[in-house]
KEMIZA-488464 format. One line per field, with one value per residue (C-alpha): x, y, z; residue in three letters. Coordinates in nm, 2 decimals, padded with zeros to 4 digits. Layout:
N
c1	X, ... .
c2	Y, ... .
c3	Z, ... .
r	ALA, ... .
This chain:
279
c1	00.16, 00.04, 00.15, 00.18, -00.16, -00.20, -00.07, 00.18, 00.55, 00.71, 01.00, 01.00, 00.92, 01.21, 00.99, 00.64, 00.49, 00.13, -00.10, -00.43, -00.68, -00.97, -01.25, -01.51, -01.79, -01.88, -02.19, -02.11, -02.41, -02.19, -02.20, -02.09, -02.32, -02.07, -02.03, -01.68, -01.52, -01.17, -00.95, -00.63, -00.37, -00.12, 00.17, 00.44, 00.72, 00.80, 01.06, 01.00, 01.29, 01.16, 00.84, 00.67, 00.84, 00.79, 00.95, 00.84, 00.82, 00.50, 00.38, 00.05, -00.11, -00.45, -00.70, -01.01, -01.29, -01.52, -01.82, -02.01, -02.38, -02.41, -02.31, -02.13, -02.36, -02.26, -01.90, -02.01, -02.03, -02.23, -02.17, -02.10, -01.74, -01.52, -01.18, -00.99, -00.63, -00.39, -00.09, 00.15, 00.32, 00.59, 00.74, 00.83, 00.61, 00.66, 00.43, 00.51, 00.31, 00.45, 00.18, -00.08, -00.36, -00.18, -00.05, 00.13, 00.19, 00.32, 00.40, 00.54, 00.48, 00.56, 00.47, 00.31, -00.01, -00.12, -00.47, -00.72, -00.99, -01.28, -01.43, -01.69, -01.76, -01.59, -01.22, -00.98, -00.66, -00.39, -00.18, 00.06, 00.10, 00.35, 00.21, 00.31, 00.13, 00.22, 00.01, 00.04, -00.20, -00.27, -00.51, -00.63, -00.73, -00.98, -01.13, -01.43, -01.52, -01.63, -01.64, -01.35, -01.33, -01.08, -01.07, -00.83, -00.71, -00.50, -00.34, -00.29, -00.16, -00.17, -00.03, -00.09, 00.10, -00.04, 00.22, 00.17, 00.01, -00.16, -00.52, -00.68, -00.81, -00.46, -00.50, -00.20, -00.31, -00.06, 00.09, -00.14, -00.14, -00.42, -00.38, -00.57, -00.50, -00.73, -00.76, -00.98, -01.09, -01.35, -01.42, -01.47, -01.67, -01.65, -01.82, -01.66, -01.93, -01.88, -01.81, -01.71, -01.57, -01.25, -01.43, -01.42, -01.68, -01.68, -01.94, -01.90, -01.93, -01.75, -01.83, -01.55, -01.52, -01.32, -01.15, -01.02, -00.77, -00.64, -00.80, -00.78, -01.10, -01.29, -01.47, -01.83, -01.94, -02.03, -01.68, -01.76, -01.53, -01.67, -01.52, -01.65, -01.72, -01.41, -01.58, -01.79, -01.86, -01.84, -02.05, -01.95, -02.07, -01.87, -01.87, -01.55, -01.47, -01.14, -01.18, -00.84, -00.57, -00.41, -00.67, -00.95, -01.24, -01.42, -01.74, -01.80, -02.06, -01.99, -02.17, -01.95, -02.01, -02.27, -02.35, -02.25, -02.54, -02.33, -02.16, -02.25, -02.13, -02.20, -01.96, -01.96, -01.61, -01.48, -01.13, -00.92, -00.60, -00.37, -00.05, 00.18, 00.45, 00.66, 00.97 .
c2	-01.18, -01.44, -01.80, -02.01, -02.17, -02.54, -02.61, -02.32, -02.36, -02.46, -02.22, -01.94, -01.60, -01.36, -01.06, -00.91, -00.57, -00.49, -00.20, -00.18, 00.11, 00.12, 00.36, 00.33, 00.52, 00.46, 00.55, 00.54, 00.55, 00.58, 00.88, 01.13, 00.99, 01.05, 01.00, 00.92, 00.87, 00.73, 00.61, 00.40, 00.33, 00.05, -00.05, -00.30, -00.51, -00.87, -01.13, -01.50, -01.63, -01.99, -02.14, -02.11, -01.78, -01.42, -01.11, -00.76, -00.39, -00.19, 00.17, 00.32, 00.66, 00.73, 01.01, 01.06, 01.31, 01.28, 01.49, 01.45, 01.52, 01.65, 02.01, 02.09, 02.38, 02.39, 02.46, 02.74, 02.52, 02.66, 02.39, 02.02, 01.93, 01.80, 01.64, 01.55, 01.43, 01.25, 01.03, 00.77, 00.46, 00.22, -00.10, -00.47, -00.77, -01.15, -01.43, -01.80, -02.10, -02.39, -02.63, -02.64, -02.54, -02.28, -01.93, -01.71, -01.34, -01.03, -00.67, -00.36, -00.01, 00.35, 00.69, 01.03, 01.21, 01.58, 01.67, 01.96, 01.98, 02.22, 02.13, 02.41, 02.52, 02.87, 02.80, 02.53, 02.39, 02.17, 01.90, 01.62, 01.27, 00.99, 00.64, 00.27, -00.04, -00.41, -00.70, -01.08, -01.33, -01.69, -01.83, -02.17, -02.27, -02.54, -02.59, -02.80, -02.79, -02.43, -02.35, -02.22, -02.18, -01.94, -01.95, -01.68, -01.49, -01.17, -00.97, -00.59, -00.30, 00.06, 00.37, 00.72, 01.00, 01.35, 01.63, 01.92, 02.23, 02.55, 02.59, 02.91, 03.00, 03.00, 02.67, 02.43, 02.09, 01.85, 01.54, 01.24, 00.88, 00.70, 00.32, 00.03, -00.34, -00.60, -00.97, -01.06, -01.42, -01.59, -01.77, -01.64, -01.86, -01.80, -01.95, -01.93, -01.90, -02.13, -01.94, -02.04, -01.70, -01.53, -01.32, -01.49, -01.41, -01.49, -01.42, -01.48, -01.36, -01.34, -01.34, -01.22, -01.19, -00.88, -00.85, -00.50, -00.58, -00.22, 00.10, 00.47, 00.59, 00.83, 01.15, 01.23, 01.59, 01.63, 01.54, 01.19, 00.90, 00.63, 00.29, 00.04, -00.31, -00.54, -00.81, -00.75, -00.91, -00.79, -00.93, -00.88, -00.99, -00.93, -00.98, -01.00, -01.01, -01.06, -00.79, -00.86, -01.11, -00.99, -00.73, -00.80, -00.57, -00.63, -00.48, -00.53, -00.43, -00.46, -00.42, -00.35, -00.36, -00.64, -00.72, -00.37, -00.15, 00.17, 00.13, 00.02, 00.12, 00.02, 00.05, 00.01, -00.06, -00.08, -00.23, -00.28, -00.49, -00.51, -00.70, -00.47, -00.70, -01.01, -01.14 .
c3	00.41, 00.17, 00.15, -00.17, -00.25, -00.33, -00.68, -00.69, -00.69, -00.36, -00.43, -00.17, -00.30, -00.23, -00.16, -00.21, -00.17, -00.08, -00.01, 00.19, 00.21, 00.45, 00.52, 00.79, 00.95, 01.32, 01.51, 01.88, 02.13, 02.44, 02.68, 02.41, 02.14, 01.87, 01.50, 01.35, 01.01, 00.97, 00.69, 00.71, 00.45, 00.50, 00.28, 00.33, 00.19, 00.32, 00.25, 00.26, 00.47, 00.45, 00.30, 00.64, 00.77, 00.65, 00.78, 00.68, 00.75, 00.71, 00.74, 00.83, 00.76, 00.93, 00.95, 01.17, 01.23, 01.52, 01.63, 01.96, 01.94, 02.30, 02.35, 02.67, 02.76, 03.13, 03.03, 02.78, 02.47, 02.18, 01.92, 01.91, 02.02, 01.74, 01.71, 01.40, 01.34, 01.12, 01.20, 01.10, 01.24, 01.10, 01.22, 01.16, 01.15, 01.13, 01.01, 01.09, 00.97, 01.18, 01.04, 00.77, 01.00, 01.23, 01.17, 01.43, 01.37, 01.55, 01.49, 01.67, 01.54, 01.66, 01.53, 01.59, 01.53, 01.50, 01.62, 01.63, 01.90, 01.93, 02.28, 02.30, 01.95, 01.96, 01.97, 01.84, 01.99, 01.84, 02.01, 01.91, 02.04, 02.03, 02.00, 02.02, 01.91, 01.99, 01.85, 01.85, 01.71, 01.65, 01.39, 01.28, 00.93, 00.86, 00.51, 00.43, 00.06, -00.01, 00.37, 00.57, 00.95, 01.10, 01.49, 01.61, 01.91, 01.93, 02.21, 02.14, 02.35, 02.23, 02.41, 02.29, 02.48, 02.44, 02.47, 02.71, 02.55, 02.64, 02.52, 02.38, 02.72, 02.87, 03.06, 03.06, 02.95, 03.10, 02.93, 02.96, 02.83, 02.67, 02.69, 02.56, 02.61, 02.49, 02.41, 02.11, 02.04, 01.83, 01.50, 01.14, 00.90, 00.53, 00.22, -00.12, -00.38, -00.68, -01.00, -01.35, -01.43, -01.31, -01.04, -00.70, -00.43, -00.06, 00.22, 00.59, 00.94, 01.27, 01.64, 01.88, 02.25, 02.36, 02.70, 02.77, 03.04, 03.04, 02.93, 03.02, 03.20, 02.98, 03.10, 03.03, 02.94, 03.30, 03.41, 03.55, 03.50, 03.27, 03.20, 02.95, 03.07, 03.06, 02.85, 02.55, 02.21, 01.85, 01.56, 01.19, 00.85, 00.52, 00.15, -00.05, -00.42, -00.60, -00.87, -01.03, -00.96, -00.64, -00.57, -00.31, -00.23, 00.10, 00.25, 00.62, 00.87, 01.25, 01.58, 01.88, 02.25, 02.26, 02.63, 02.75, 02.85, 02.85, 02.51, 02.16, 01.82, 01.46, 01.18, 00.80, 00.65, 00.30, 00.24, -00.07, -00.06, -00.36, -00.40, -00.59, -00.72, -00.68, -00.86 .
r	MET, ASN, PHE, ALA, GLN, GLU, GLY, GLU, SER, ASP, LYS, PRO, LEU, ASP, TRP, SER, ALA, TRP, VAL, SER, ALA, GLU, PHE, ALA, GLY, VAL, GLU, ASP, GLU, GLN, PHE, GLY, ASN, SER, SER, SER, ASP, PHE, ALA, ILE, LEU, HIS, ALA, GLY, VAL, ASP, TRP, THR, ILE, GLN, PRO, ASP, LEU, ILE, LEU, GLY, VAL, MET, GLY, GLN, TYR, ASP, TRP, MET, ASP, GLU, THR, GLN, ARG, GLU, ILE, ALA, ALA, GLU, ALA, GLY, GLY, ILE, ARG, ASN, PRO, THR, ILE, ASN, GLY, ALA, GLY, TRP, MET, VAL, GLY, PRO, TYR, VAL, VAL, TRP, ARG, PRO, SER, GLU, ASN, LEU, ILE, LEU, ASP, GLY, LEU, ALA, MET, ALA, GLY, GLN, SER, SER, ASN, ASP, VAL, ASN, PRO, LEU, GLY, TRP, TYR, GLU, ASP, SER, PHE, ASP, THR, GLU, ARG, TYR, LEU, PHE, ASP, ALA, GLY, ILE, SER, GLY, ILE, TYR, ASP, PHE, GLY, ASN, TRP, SER, LEU, ARG, PRO, ASN, ALA, SER, LEU, ALA, TYR, LEU, GLN, ASP, THR, GLN, SER, THR, TYR, THR, ASP, SER, LEU, GLY, PHE, VAL, ILE, PRO, GLU, GLN, ASP, VAL, THR, LEU, GLY, ARG, LEU, THR, PHE, GLY, PRO, GLU, LEU, SER, TYR, PHE, ILE, PRO, SER, SER, GLY, SER, THR, LYS, TRP, VAL, VAL, GLY, GLY, SER, LEU, ASP, GLY, VAL, TRP, ALA, PHE, GLU, GLN, THR, ALA, LEU, LEU, THR, ASN, GLY, GLY, ASN, ALA, TYR, GLU, ARG, ASP, GLU, LEU, THR, ALA, ASN, LEU, GLY, VAL, PHE, LEU, GLY, VAL, GLU, ILE, HIS, PRO, GLY, ALA, VAL, LEU, ARG, PHE, GLU, ALA, ASN, SER, TYR, GLY, LEU, GLY, ASN, GLU, GLY, TYR, SER, ALA, GLU, ALA, LEU, ARG, ILE, GLU, LEU, VAL, LYS, THR, LEU, GLY, ARG, PRO .
């Protein structure tokens, strides 16, 4: 998903391959007061159809592990509820740069996941899901010396359908959908640190507004419906370094749910992106 930089050949690249690995830990102070770890591995191949148009296909493998700190004692819980799972998705994407300062992108992915849940601490159930993700974005690019401003907006919709299963207590858990639709918008400001060596550093931050126009209501441990506010804000800071030509390591800290009294979360994220090869 890279375009030729200034000074490089104008000849289109026939194809490129890339891989991205990300690990994050999230502390969520919402009703369940949970702690989560997750990892995502992306890999893809894209083809430069024209100098300003890229088509590609990508795959994703993800893993998550979540523990809620509140025990559901009223329901017979003896330990903290946990859920962990792993899944995959695959699909096409497109990137179009109609002008020097504008990029449009979109992707569609589908896949499955397998999960284990321990709701009360003394038995464990397993269930599978099918999931779909659609995402479209628009980004601006404005460079001023060592500074770079990236205003952007994206529209995403995710649906995860849990298959019907019978739990360890003999209760039939019916099929149910979890959906999330959101519009994210805001700027990212970066500063490229001058360096005489081959290592390149960048620092920056972002402030995003998030409008959740559709989301499945969640249930508290007491069985009450809980919905997050529709409009919140996310704040992030990051440090990136090109450790090798084509390999970028990025450290990021984020605070989610600003402006929402019922939900807040903090996350630390490490991401490595590596271009594998080009002709």
